[in-house]
N, C-alpha and C positions, 0 to 999 in steps of 0.2 A: 425370525421376523421381528423387526424393531417395533416396540409398542409406542405409538405416537399419541397416546391418550394425553390430553392437555394437562390434566392435574398431575399425572405421573411425571411428565416431563418438567412441569413447573417446580415440583419438589426437587428434582435433580438440579435445575438451574439455580434455584434459591440456595442450595447448599454448596454452590461452586464459587470459587474465587478465581478471577482471571488476571493473569499477568501479561501485559502487552509489551514486547521488547521493541522499543522505539529509539534505540541509541545508535542506529546504523548510519554510516556516513554516505553510502551510495557512491563509491569512488568512480564507478563507470559512468556516472552522469556528469563527471568532470566539473566545470565551473557552475553548473546549475545547483550543485550542492556544496559549493565552496563556502557558503555563509549560512547554510541551513541543513538540518538533518533530513535524510531522505523521507521519513514519515511526515515531515512538515511541508513537503513539496505539494504545490497545487495540482489538482486533477479534476477534470470534468466540468470546467467552467466556473465552479464556485466552491468546490470542496478541497480538502487536503487529504492526502493518502491515509493518514491516521484515522480519519472519520469513518473509513470502511470497517476495520475491525471493531472500533468502538460501537458503530451502529449495529453490527452483527451481534455484539454482546447485548445491547439494550433491546433489540428486536427479538432476541432469543430468550430474554428474561433474566439474563445475568447482569446484575446491577451492582456488584462489588468488583471493582476493577482497579488495578494498579498499573500505571504506565511508567515503564523504566526508561529513563533518559540518560544520555551521556554526551554524544558529539554535538557541539554547537546548537544547544537546545533552546535558545531564547525564543525564537519564533514559534517553536513547538509548544513550549510552556505557555507563552502568551495566548496562543490559540486555545489550548486546553482550558485555561482559566476563564477566557471570555465565552467559549462555546460549550464547555462541559462541566462548569462549576456549580450547577444549579441543583444537584442531587442532595437529598436529605440523609445525613449520616444516622440521625436518630430513627430513621425508618429502615435502617439496614441497607442503605444504598450509598454509592459514592464513587467518584473517579478520583483516585489519588495519584499525585505525581511523585515518582520515586527516583530522584537523582542519585547518581553515584556518590556515596557518602562513607565508604570504607568502614562499614560496620564490623566486618569480620576479618579484615586484613588491611595492610597499608597500601594496597594497590587499588586502582580503578578497576572497573569490570574487565575481567580477562577473557571472557567468553560468554556464550548464552547461558550455560549452566551456572557459571560464577555469578552472573547478573541476578539469577534467581536466588542462589545461595545467600548472597549479600543481603537479601530482603526476607529471609526465612522468618525472622522475628515478627515482621508485619503480617506474613501469611498465617503464622500461628495465632495471632491475635484475632483473626477472622474465623477460626475454628471451622474450616471447610471440610466437607467429605471428599471432594475432588478439587484439584487445582488444574486449571486450563492455562497453557502457555501459548501465546499467540505471537506471530510475527506482526510487526507494526508497519511493514513496508510493501504490502501486496494489495491489489485492488480486486475485490470479489464480494459476493454476497453469500453468506453461509449461515444456516440455522444450527447453532451449536447444540441445541437441545437434542437433535437427532443423533449427533455424535456422542453426547453424554449417555443417551439411552442405549446405544450400541455398546459403549464402554462398560456400562453397568450390567447389561444382560450377558456379556461375555466374561464377566468377572475378571476384567483385565486389570493388570497392574499399570499398564501404559497403553494408550491408543494414539496412533499417528494418523493424522488426516492426510490423505493422499489423493493425487489427481493424475489422470492418465494423460501423458504428454508424448510427443514424438521422441524417439531415441536420439535423433540428431540435436533436438532442442535441449534435452536433458544432459547431454555429454558435457562434463566439466562445469555444469551449472546447478544441478540439483542432487540431493540425496535420493538414491534409488533403492526401493525395497523389493524383496521377493517374498511371496506369501504362499501358504498351502491352500487347500480347497476351502478352508474355513476363514481365510484371511488372517491367519496367525502369521506374524512375520518370522521368516526362517533365514533371511539374509538381508544385509543392509550395506550399501557402499555410499560414502560421502563424496559427491561430485566425481564419479568415475569417468575416465576418458572413453570407455566402451560400456555403456550401461547394459545390463541384462534385460532383454525384452520380455514382454508378456508371453506366456506359453502359446497362446492362440493368435498372437499378432507380433511378428518379428520387427515391425516398424514402430511399435509403441511400447512404453514402459510405465511403471507405477512410481511416481515421484512424490517425495515428501513435500508438503506445503509449509513445513516449519511450524505447524500447529499441533500441540500435544495435549492429551488429557492424562493426568496422573491420579492414581489413588494417593491421597495426601501423605500418609505414613510411608508409603513406598518411595515417594519423591524425596522426603526427608532423608531416608536411608541412602539413596543414591547420591544425593548432593553431599552428604557428609563423607561418603567414601571417596567421591571424586575430589573433594577439596583436599584430601590427604595424599592424593596421587601426584607426586612432583613431576611425573612425566606427562600428565594430561594437559590438553589445551583447554579443558573445562568447557567443552562444547557439547551440546546434546547430540548433534549429528556425528561429529568426529569421535566422540568418546563414550557417552552414556548409552546411546542406543546399541551400538555394536557389542558393548559389554554385557547387556542384559537380555538379549533376545534368546539366548540358549536356555537359560534356567528360569525365565519368568514369562508370564503371560502378556506378551506384547502383540497387539493387533493393529491392522491397517483398516481405517475407515475410509471407504471410497466416497469422496466428496460429491454431493449432488446439490443442485440449485434449490433454495428454499421454496421457490415456486415450481412445483414438480413437473410442470409442462414445459419448462425451458431447459435447454442444454446448459450445464454448469459452466460458469465463467470464472476464471482465475488468471490474473496477470501479474507477473513480476516485472514491473516497469523499471528495471534496473539499468537500462542503457538508454542513450538519447534516442536511438531509433525506435525502441519498444515504447518509450514514453510518448514520443510523437505519434506513433501509430495508434496506441490505445486511446489517445485523445481524439484523433481524427476519425477513428471508427465510430465515435459517438455521433458524428454528423450524418451517418447513413439513416435511411427511413426507419429501419427496424434493427437497431444495434443489438448485439448479444447481451450487452450490459444495459439494462433498462433503468435509467435513473428516474423515470416518471411512474414507476409502479407503486401505488399507495400501499400495497400489501407488504412491502419491505423498503420503507423510506431510508434514505441516507441523511443522517442528521449532521449539522454543522453550525458554526457561528454565523448568524444572519445579520450582516451589516445593513443598516437602514439606508437604502439607496433609491433614487427615483427610477422609473422604468427606462429601459433602453430606448434611445431616440434615433430616428432616421430622418434626415433632412435633405432637402433639394430634390427636385424632380424635373430638372431640365435635361434636354437631350444630351448635352455634353457634360452634365454634372448631376448625377443621380445617386442618392445614398440608399443602398440596399444590401441585403444579405441573403444568400441562398444556400441550402444544405449546410447550415452553420448553427452554432450555439453562441448566442450573444447575451451576456449577463447584465444585471442591473447596473445603472450608472454609465453605461456606454453611450457615446454619441457618434453615430456614423454620419459624417457630414460630407455628402457629395462623393463618397467613395464606394467601391465595389468589394464585397466580401463573399468569397466563394469557398465552400467546404473548409471552414476554419472554426476555431474555438477562441472566443474572446472572453476573457475574465473580466471582473468588475472594473468599472471606471476607465476602460480603454477609450481612447479618442482617435479617430482616423479622419484625416482632412481631405479636402477636395482633390479630385483627379487621381486618387491613389487606388491601387488594386492589391488586394491581399488574398492569396490563394493557398490552400492546404497548409495553413499556418496556425500556430498556437501562440497567442499573445497573453501573457500573464498580466495580473492586475496593474493598472495605472500606466500602461504603455501609451505613448503618444506618437502617432505616425504622421509626419508632416505631409504637405502637399506634394503631388507628382511622384509619389513613391510606388515601387513595385516589390512586393514580398511574395516569395513562392517557397513553400516547403521549409518553413523556418520555425524556430522556437525563440521567441523574444522574451527575455527575462523581465521580472517586475520592474516597473519604473523607468524603462529605457525610453529615451526620446530619439526617434529616428528622424534625422534632419531632412528637410525637403529635398526632393530629387534623388533620394537614395534607392538603389536597386540592390536587393539581397536575395540570394537563392537562384539567380539567373546565370551566374558564372562562378563556378566553384573555385577556380584559381584566383579570381579577383577577390572573392570573399576571404580566402586564406591569406592573401597578401595584406588585407586590412586587419588581420588578427582575429577574424571570426573562426569558430571551429566548425568544420564540415565533416560529417560522419561518412562511414562507408556506404550507408544507405542514401546519402545525398541530402541529409537534413543539415541546415545551417543554424547553429546556436549563436545568439548575440546576447551579451550581458552589458551592464552599464560600464564595467571596468574596460571592456573591449572598445567601448565608445568614448572612453576617457571621461565618463561621468561619475559622480560621486555615488558610493554605495551606502544603502541604508533602507530601513523599512522592509525587512525580508519576512 
């Protein structure tokens, strides 16, 4: 039984250093991540994906965090500096940006394990008891203190945070673990085509979330050994975990929501369809991911913006939104918004209809437009009279990307507009 005594857990979190791996490209998001790293992608009306693991750290009491960046990191770094740069190093807290800097080799980061190895000197300087390695591109709320307590009480060398997912969903997409009755890991496969199911449920399996807790000295030993292996991809999932489970204490921690009454939520928004769906799910009356829960707030950079504004109330021109999220700075001028997510400073003009759509910041939708099941990238100006998402073939002919799930992505480049401010 995990001891959740607040002082006990606070000692564990205080003696932990977290590394967030935020260098991922997110290639399955196509043009949406052409100019930004996946962790810098907007989510939930006003946040960025990186805000979720960072908020989990702060809410859990882990206040020494390094964020590892690499791919097209400018917008990510800008967000971190503006929204997460207020911690006091002299009080033993801080969010540090760790760009690829070739400390231990002439290469950029070669894999997840190499990204941590290249920053070993920074970790050593923090003198942590445990090191937590976190993925920077998933959306979820997790109390890392519970995981640390589990890790400590099992005298684990390494603990892998896991989530129960359908076998079909895990196939080719997640690392899958097998455990004994005590949750000690006895098998691990990285993105198998045919995942091994849970013993009591052939439709479900236990997938790695890409979040790990290491006893610090054990981590150093494994990183040194892996760095000398010329055949290694220097990846935790592909190389380190399979090589250590036989002779070391490696456990699976089954993820639970920090608010114990709720079902755990965890999403890898790594495709356009999953990204669109995860945003649209937030428009339901009681979404599984509750962004309004004061017990576990999601922190972010707060731009100073006026309230959202809805204007015109004529029979043929009424500005309103239903089943939608509308952020600060938006002006809904005589247009209809239905089951959509509008980020900051979006403007929609008269006689337009927007349905089941995700509009990123500073989108401007002209008059007499109709958008359905779309993702509109930041700063796009949709010309008056434009229909998108009503005819897939017409959308493809105009150079827009239409997914298998019928979501249409529009970017500034597709519209022939200049790119900037990502």
